[in-house]
C-alpha positions as CSV (number, residue, x, y, z in Angstrom):
1,X,94.1,91.6,112.9
2,X,94.2,88.9,115.3
3,X,91.5,86.9,113.4
4,X,93.9,87.2,110.2
5,X,96.7,86.0,112.2
6,X,94.8,83.0,113.6
7,X,93.6,82.3,110.1
8,X,97.1,82.2,108.7
9,X,98.1,80.0,111.4
10,X,95.5,77.3,110.4
11,X,96.6,77.9,106.7
12,X,100.3,77.9,106.4
13,X,100.5,77.6,102.9
14,X,99.0,81.0,102.7
15,X,101.8,82.5,104.6
16,X,104.3,80.8,101.9
17,X,102.3,82.6,99.2
18,X,102.5,85.9,100.9
19,X,106.2,85.6,101.3
20,X,106.6,84.8,97.7
21,X,104.4,87.9,96.8
22,X,101.8,85.5,95.1
23,X,99.0,86.6,97.5
24,X,98.3,89.9,99.4
25,X,96.1,90.8,102.4
26,X,93.4,93.2,101.3
27,X,93.0,96.1,103.7
28,X,96.4,95.6,105.3
29,X,99.2,98.1,104.7
30,X,102.6,97.0,103.6
31,X,104.1,97.7,107.0
32,X,101.3,95.7,108.8
33,X,101.8,92.6,106.3
34,X,105.6,92.7,107.1
35,X,105.0,92.5,110.8
36,X,102.5,89.7,110.2
37,X,105.0,87.7,108.1
38,X,107.9,88.4,110.5
39,X,105.8,86.9,113.3
40,X,105.8,83.7,111.2
41,X,109.7,83.8,110.7
42,X,111.2,80.7,112.2
43,X,114.4,82.8,112.8
44,X,112.8,84.8,115.7
45,X,113.6,83.7,118.9
46,X,111.8,85.3,121.8
47,X,113.8,83.5,124.5
48,X,117.0,85.6,123.7
49,X,115.2,88.9,124.0
50,X,116.2,91.1,126.9
51,X,113.2,93.4,128.0
52,X,114.0,96.6,129.7
């Protein structure tokens, strides 16, 4: 999974295609794919997260 995320970091156009559902990740469940795409979402702000 880490290799896949690294590959997507190097190829951001693929992230766009995945978000538009014009591509898919073979061998990855829908939930895993959503988690991967959420990690590329610019709205995610880790600085405001409170850890308990």
